[in-house]
Legacy VTK file of the C-alpha trace (Angstrom):
# vtk DataFile Version 3.0
C-alpha trace
ASCII
DATASET POLYDATA
POINTS 174 float
103.036 102.052 104.329
99.543 102.363 105.801
97.239 102.133 102.794
93.660 103.202 103.401
91.264 101.456 101.043
87.732 102.581 100.281
85.575 99.880 98.670
82.249 98.105 98.627
80.918 96.053 101.510
78.833 94.009 99.061
79.627 90.678 97.448
80.423 91.345 93.817
81.033 89.605 90.518
84.468 88.053 89.878
85.348 90.807 87.400
85.575 93.094 90.451
86.702 90.664 93.137
89.642 89.164 91.204
91.472 92.507 90.732
90.685 93.465 94.348
92.143 90.159 95.574
95.259 90.698 93.436
95.652 94.216 94.836
95.253 92.872 98.389
97.903 90.196 97.818
100.345 92.820 96.512
99.584 95.002 99.518
100.235 92.158 101.967
103.298 90.820 100.164
104.739 94.335 100.143
104.613 94.427 103.932
102.008 97.176 103.978
99.149 97.701 106.419
95.563 97.741 105.218
93.561 100.516 106.866
89.932 99.976 105.927
86.337 100.131 107.112
86.848 97.120 109.370
84.026 95.039 107.943
84.022 91.336 107.170
81.307 91.838 104.541
81.642 91.617 100.778
84.658 93.126 99.070
85.878 94.550 102.395
86.044 91.073 103.910
87.722 89.599 100.844
90.309 92.369 100.887
91.115 91.743 104.560
91.315 87.960 104.058
93.761 88.331 101.156
95.949 90.927 102.879
96.156 88.789 106.000
96.953 85.623 104.002
99.758 87.509 102.237
101.337 88.641 105.503
99.998 92.180 105.754
98.675 93.906 108.839
94.999 94.885 109.288
93.714 98.049 110.954
89.948 98.342 110.779
88.027 101.516 111.553
84.436 100.517 112.187
81.443 102.677 112.972
79.515 101.637 116.096
76.260 100.942 114.205
78.080 98.297 112.117
80.022 96.609 114.922
78.207 93.317 114.232
80.074 93.211 110.889
83.518 93.739 112.409
86.398 91.682 111.001
87.391 89.206 113.718
91.002 88.728 112.552
92.015 92.407 112.510
95.278 93.336 114.221
93.548 96.453 115.470
89.872 97.416 115.350
88.973 101.016 116.174
85.348 101.882 116.935
83.939 105.293 116.000
80.673 106.930 116.960
79.583 107.825 113.422
80.587 107.892 109.772
82.128 111.370 109.957
84.457 110.289 112.770
85.255 107.108 110.851
86.351 109.086 107.783
88.553 111.352 109.903
90.153 108.329 111.594
90.766 106.542 108.286
92.419 109.631 106.793
94.534 110.228 109.895
95.911 106.677 109.825
96.630 106.654 106.078
99.898 107.228 104.250
97.969 106.832 100.990
94.403 106.157 99.829
93.386 103.589 97.230
89.821 103.421 95.968
88.407 100.154 94.650
84.905 99.691 93.247
82.133 100.761 95.573
78.808 102.467 96.007
77.597 105.643 97.663
79.707 105.205 100.799
82.834 104.830 98.691
81.919 107.918 96.644
81.338 109.881 99.838
84.744 108.858 101.168
86.703 109.588 98.001
85.050 112.943 97.317
85.723 114.070 100.889
89.394 113.088 100.628
89.722 114.862 97.268
88.086 117.992 98.696
90.509 117.951 101.640
93.399 117.373 99.250
92.245 120.246 97.030
92.626 122.553 100.031
95.968 121.095 101.134
94.505 119.599 104.327
95.151 116.018 103.187
98.412 115.733 101.275
98.806 112.025 100.642
98.544 110.076 97.378
95.064 109.056 96.190
94.713 106.393 93.484
91.550 104.942 91.982
91.771 101.403 90.632
89.553 101.735 87.575
88.532 98.090 87.279
86.443 97.436 84.156
86.204 101.199 83.563
84.121 101.520 86.754
85.321 105.081 87.377
85.262 106.255 83.729
82.304 108.561 84.378
83.930 110.075 87.442
87.160 110.552 85.529
85.296 112.319 82.721
83.652 114.657 85.233
86.920 115.384 87.041
88.678 116.040 83.711
85.935 118.531 82.832
86.253 120.250 86.214
89.991 120.503 85.642
89.702 121.777 82.048
87.035 124.369 82.894
88.849 125.835 85.913
86.863 124.344 88.788
89.965 122.959 90.524
92.636 125.162 92.119
95.271 122.479 91.511
95.814 120.276 88.451
93.811 117.057 88.609
97.030 115.053 88.307
98.090 116.458 91.696
94.833 115.353 93.315
94.311 111.807 92.075
95.786 109.086 89.908
93.923 106.444 87.940
95.289 102.914 87.615
94.097 100.204 85.261
95.739 97.318 87.126
96.569 96.479 90.742
100.304 96.598 89.962
99.907 100.083 88.487
98.394 101.269 91.775
101.702 100.612 93.523
103.657 102.252 90.693
101.576 105.411 91.158
101.941 105.290 94.947
105.729 105.184 94.611
105.802 108.120 92.147
LINES 1 175
174 0 1 2 3 4 5 6 7 8 9 10 11 12 13 14 15 16 17 18 19 20 21 22 23 24 25 26 27 28 29 30 31 32 33 34 35 36 37 38 39 40 41 42 43 44 45 46 47 48 49 50 51 52 53 54 55 56 57 58 59 60 61 62 63 64 65 66 67 68 69 70 71 72 73 74 75 76 77 78 79 80 81 82 83 84 85 86 87 88 89 90 91 92 93 94 95 96 97 98 99 100 101 102 103 104 105 106 107 108 109 110 111 112 113 114 115 116 117 118 119 120 121 122 123 124 125 126 127 128 129 130 131 132 133 134 135 136 137 138 139 140 141 142 143 144 145 146 147 148 149 150 151 152 153 154 155 156 157 158 159 160 161 162 163 164 165 166 167 168 169 170 171 172 173
């Protein structure tokens, strides 16, 4: 399975990196391909290192302005002109999307995928790994949107929330 992962490009505390590394090992050991932003920086670089060490394949999709941060050991590195093209390329190559902790770029990516999924344009599983309750606020907001009729499909059809890396794969298989 080609698993697209959205996550931070920043170096983070162990409470975030340890679960990300465990997820990456499970991804690699499962024979999956990591499709990600192609960066060697921060959590993105850690993810790629762990997937590669566990025997997984790496497909990076890097925007031209960040080519200096490209992951040298990728099996394939695709260059895009801008962030919009990068998001389209990531989605096109994905069989599923997993969201780890991240900042504004990660939020931009996940909200775009959920909007596309809401309209039936993107019909692949999306799972957020809610490490340390990082996405509790987003989950609360999405639950409210669902309860108050702002979503044309039930929230459970749009996204799953996992508390552990192993649970991510359970949700992807469901």
